N, C-alpha and C positions, 0 to 999 in steps of 0.2 A: 564443465558442467558436461555437455554433451553424452556423453556415458549414461545419465538419466534419464533422459528423452525417452529412452524404453521402456521404464519404472512405469509400471503403475503406479492410482493415487494410494492404494492402501497402500503397499509397499515405500511408497513416502513417506507418509504421515509416518510408520513405524521408523525407519531411517530417522527422520526427524524431532520425534521423540527422543528415540535413543541415543541420538546424539546428545541432547542436552544433558539426558540422565547420564550419560558416561562423565560429562566436563562435572558435571555436579558430585558425581562418585569421585572423580580423580583429586578437586577439591579438597573435599573431607576426608580420604584417606590421607590427605598429606596432613593437612591438619594435625589429625589421630594418632599420624607418626611424629609428628613433631617437625616435620619439615619445612612447615607452611606452620609460622606463628601466629592466632587471632590478629593481634594487633596491624601483622604487615597486610593483613587484610584490607588493605583501605578502599574507603569508596570508589576510586578512581579506578581501580583492578576488578572490584565488582561491575561497573559498569561499560569496562572492557569484554568483559567475559560475557553481558547479559549483549552488549551488542554484536559481537562474534558469534553466538549461537541465536540471534535474530537472525543477520544476514546468512549464515550457513542456510538455515529452512526455506529463508523469501528468496534466495539468489535459485535453489533447487526446482520450486516453484516456480519463477519466470525461465530457466531453462527449460521446460517441459515443452513450454510455448516459443520457436524459433524467433518471430516477432515482436516478442518482448522480454528481452535480453536487459537488465539490469532497471526495468521499468520499474521495480519500487525501490530501487533505491534514488531515483531520479523523482519520481512522486516526491518522496518523502523531502528533497534539498528543495522544491519548489514548495513543500508547503511548509517550511521550517521558514524559507524569506517572507512568503506572504505572513507571517504567524508574525516576523518582527518588523514586519513594518505595520500590524496591525496594533501593534504593543503589545505582544506577548511576553511574557518576563520566564516561562518554564518552557524553552524550544527542544529540551532536549528529549523530554516526555514525549512532547510531539512529532518528535521526529521517529522516535519507537511506533506511534500510531500508526503514522502517516506508512512507515516501511512496513506495516503487518497487514494493509487494507485490503489486501486482497489473497492472505493466509484462508479464506473460505475455498478458493481456487483446488486445492488438496484433494477436497473432495468431487472434483469433477472431470468425470470420464476423458482420459486421451483423446478418443475420438473427437469430442467437442474441442478443448482447447486445441488440437494442432490440426484445428481442421482449414484449407485452404482461401477457401473462400467466404463467402456471408453463410452464417448459419442459417437452420429454417425454422420455422417459427418453436415448434415444437422444443428444439434444440437450445432456443434462446431462450424459453421460459425453464430448463435445467439450468442453463448458465447463469439467470438471476436466484437462484437459490444459496450463490456463493458467498451473499453478503450474512443472510442470517446463521448457514454455517459458521463463516469465520467469529462473525459477534456469538456464538453460542461454544467456539472453541475457545475463545478471549475472555468471557464473561468469568470465569473464576480468578481471574489475575488479578490480586487488587495493590499492588505494589504501583502500578500505574493506572492514577484516575483515568476515567475514561476512554479505556483502551481497547474498549470494543467497539467505540463509537466509530471510529474512520471504517470500520469493517461494516458496520452494518449501516450505514446512512449516507456513504460515498457516492451512491445514484440513486439520491434523491434530487427534484428539480425544485427549483424555486416557483415555478410555478404550479407545484404539485404534481403534473406530470412524472415524476419516476418511481424508481420503486424501493423496499418492498411496501413502504407502511403509505405511500403520498402524500407526506408531508410540504408545506408550503410555507414558502419565505423563514420569517424567524424561529417559525417551529422545531427546523431543523436547526440540530444542533451544529453550533458555527465551524466544531471541527470536521464534520461532515461538511459541508461549504468549502472549507477549504481544502481541503484533501478532492473534492469533488471534483473541483474547475483544475487541479493539479493533475491529478489523472485523464482529464479529458485532454489540456494541454496534449499532455504524451503522446494521448493514443494517436491524436489528429494530427502529430507533425511527425510519427514515425511510419513507415512503409509499411504497408499491407500485399501481400500478394495478386488483390485486386485493387487496388489504387498506390499511391504515390503518395509522400508525407505533406505536407502543408508547410510551405515556406513560412517564414516571420508574418510578412504584409499578410497572407493568407489566412494564416493562423491570429492575426489582432482584430482583422475582420471578422474572425468565426465567433470571435468572445465578443463584439460589438454586435452582431447580429442573436447571438443567444444570451445578452444581456440581462435580465430581469425574465426570464423564460426559465433557460437552462441553470443559469449564472444568477447567485447573488448582484445583482447591479454591483456593488461597493468594491466585491473582492473581486471581480472581472476589470474593475478601471485599477485595481492595482497591479494584475498581472501584466492590463496592456500598456500598464509604464513599465515593469520590469522588463515586458519583452523591447519596449523603446530604448530602454536605457541599455540594451544588448546582454543580460541578463543570463547565463546558458546554465546548464547542467553538464555533468561528464556524460 
């Protein structure tokens, strides 16, 4: 994906949409030409195509930032394990929702996404727009319930100090609380140009410190237990 790092956001968006349309057109043409019978397009095949399309788009987004390679996949895997321990039954849809949590970054300029150091205050304000942008991009998709929730709410904080709506406690949708802590953990354990990534023990301490403020304390306890058990993602 290195060749995508020089492509601007608008071009990347067009490429992502075009990819999905091309796959749909190919499948439709195959059905019309009798190469694929409708009965043969089983649920598993649809799911495979859906996952491949989504993964292609999010990998393109992550590749624009050299420090976030595979970030969305890791966040999705953390989120699914948290949800499994919470008793979720629809882990597949949650995986899609978490995978797309940063889709709004497709509308953030490369100058900001590729910044080697910390963002300036005005740049940070622009970066914060990715949650609303992502929510709007996903709001028209009805096949996956709550698909826009992960994008919209993953930067809300349990004490109400997050963005964009400043929601507090259980007013933050559970999906947002789950993806929010998964996103934060991957960020804190990933190296940046201006700091090293935290090790496992340091990450546990940070989760404890932010429990009840940034993070839902119950979900923080689950994440801490996962780390103590040695849970890892690729």
